[in-house]
C-alpha positions as CSV (number, residue, x, y, z in Angstrom):
1,M,-12.4,30.7,10.2
2,A,-13.8,30.5,6.5
3,S,-16.4,32.1,4.3
4,A,-18.5,32.6,1.5
5,Q,-16.1,34.8,-0.6
6,D,-13.2,31.9,0.0
7,F,-14.6,30.2,-2.6
8,S,-15.2,30.2,-6.0
9,I,-16.9,28.3,-9.1
10,S,-15.8,28.9,-12.4
11,R,-16.5,27.6,-15.0
12,Q,-13.3,24.9,-15.4
13,Y,-12.5,25.2,-11.9
14,F,-13.5,24.9,-7.9
15,I,-11.3,27.2,-6.2
16,Y,-10.4,28.0,-2.5
17,K,-8.4,31.5,-1.9
18,A,-5.2,30.2,-3.6
19,D,-6.2,26.4,-4.2
20,E,-8.0,25.4,-7.8
21,Y,-9.6,21.9,-8.8
22,T,-10.5,20.9,-11.9
23,L,-14.6,20.2,-12.4
24,S,-13.7,17.6,-14.4
25,R,-11.9,16.1,-11.9
26,I,-13.9,16.5,-9.8
27,K,-16.3,13.2,-8.8
28,N,-18.2,14.0,-5.3
29,A,-18.1,16.5,-2.6
30,R,-18.7,16.5,0.3
31,V,-18.9,17.9,4.7
32,K,-17.4,15.8,7.5
33,V,-18.2,15.9,10.7
34,N,-14.4,14.6,12.8
35,T,-15.7,13.4,16.1
36,L,-12.9,12.4,18.7
37,K,-12.9,8.6,17.5
38,D,-11.2,10.3,13.7
39,H,-8.2,12.1,15.7
40,P,-5.8,9.3,17.5
41,L,-4.0,8.3,14.6
42,R,-2.9,11.7,13.8
43,V,-2.4,12.5,17.6
44,F,-0.5,9.3,17.6
45,I,2.0,10.5,14.1
46,I,2.0,13.9,15.7
47,G,3.6,13.2,18.5
48,M,5.5,10.1,17.5
49,I,7.8,12.9,15.0
50,V,7.8,15.3,17.3
51,S,9.9,12.7,20.7
52,S,11.7,10.9,17.5
53,V,13.3,15.1,16.3
54,I,14.7,15.1,20.0
55,G,16.1,12.0,20.1
56,L,17.8,12.6,16.4
57,M,18.5,15.9,17.9
58,E,20.2,14.0,21.2
59,P,20.5,10.2,20.5
60,A,21.9,9.6,23.7
61,G,20.9,9.0,26.6
62,I,19.4,12.2,28.3
63,A,17.3,12.9,25.5
64,W,15.3,9.4,25.9
65,V,14.3,11.0,29.9
66,F,13.3,14.2,27.4
67,M,11.0,12.0,24.3
68,P,8.7,11.5,26.2
69,F,7.9,15.1,26.9
70,G,7.9,15.2,23.8
71,F,5.0,12.4,22.1
72,I,2.9,14.7,24.5
73,T,3.5,18.2,23.8
74,G,3.3,16.6,19.8
75,A,0.5,15.3,20.7
76,L,-1.5,18.1,23.4
77,S,-0.7,20.7,19.8
78,A,-2.6,17.8,17.6
79,L,-5.5,17.8,19.6
80,A,-5.4,21.2,19.5
81,T,-4.9,22.2,16.6
82,A,-7.3,19.3,15.6
83,R,-10.7,20.7,14.0
84,K,-14.5,19.2,13.5
85,Y,-15.5,20.4,10.0
86,E,-14.6,19.1,6.5
87,L,-14.9,19.7,3.2
88,Q,-14.6,17.0,1.0
89,I,-14.2,16.6,-2.5
90,E,-13.4,13.7,-4.1
91,F,-10.3,13.7,-7.1
92,E,-9.2,12.5,-9.3
93,H,-5.5,12.2,-9.8
94,T,-4.1,11.8,-13.1
95,D,-1.5,8.8,-11.7
96,E,-1.8,5.6,-9.8
97,T,-4.1,7.3,-7.0
98,G,-7.1,7.5,-8.9
99,L,-10.0,8.5,-6.4
100,Q,-9.1,9.9,-3.5
101,W,-10.8,12.1,-0.9
102,I,-8.8,15.0,0.0
103,S,-9.9,18.2,2.3
104,V,-10.4,21.6,0.7
105,V,-10.8,23.7,4.0
106,K,-11.5,22.3,8.1
107,G,-13.4,24.7,10.4
108,H,-14.2,24.0,14.1
109,K,-17.4,26.2,14.3
110,Q,-21.0,25.8,13.2
111,T,-20.5,28.2,10.9
112,D,-18.2,27.1,9.1
113,M,-20.7,23.5,8.6
114,A,-22.8,25.8,7.4
115,I,-20.9,27.1,4.0
116,F,-19.1,23.3,3.8
117,S,-22.3,22.5,3.0
118,E,-23.5,25.0,0.9
119,Q,-20.4,25.1,-1.0
120,A,-20.5,21.1,-1.7
121,D,-24.3,21.3,-2.4
122,Q,-22.8,24.1,-5.1
123,L,-19.9,22.2,-6.4
124,K,-22.2,18.5,-6.7
125,Q,-25.0,21.0,-9.2
126,Q,-21.8,22.2,-11.2
127,I,-20.7,18.7,-11.6
128,A,-23.7,16.9,-12.3
């Protein structure tokens, strides 16, 4: 759980714990509210990674029996670690990536949403 003390804004940086983001490269900030439809790709990918690791460890025969259980385990762990709220910044990278929304921190409580909204507003005022 994030607290307001974890964030700070200096003259040049937006700081969350040990992460620093240069203010001149931040173009916007928002709080994203994730719904169940935002998580299927993540659930699928993590499930496939876990089942493929099982397949790599034992590529012959018996792995095909355990790979579906690996997929289900990975998918359930992805759902268990999913978060409803995200503080995101639109960050301009120095390479050809360009502008990209980056998740700074995620939370699942309503108090996290309030903290993230406050930080997004402060950040918008600072970069304006």
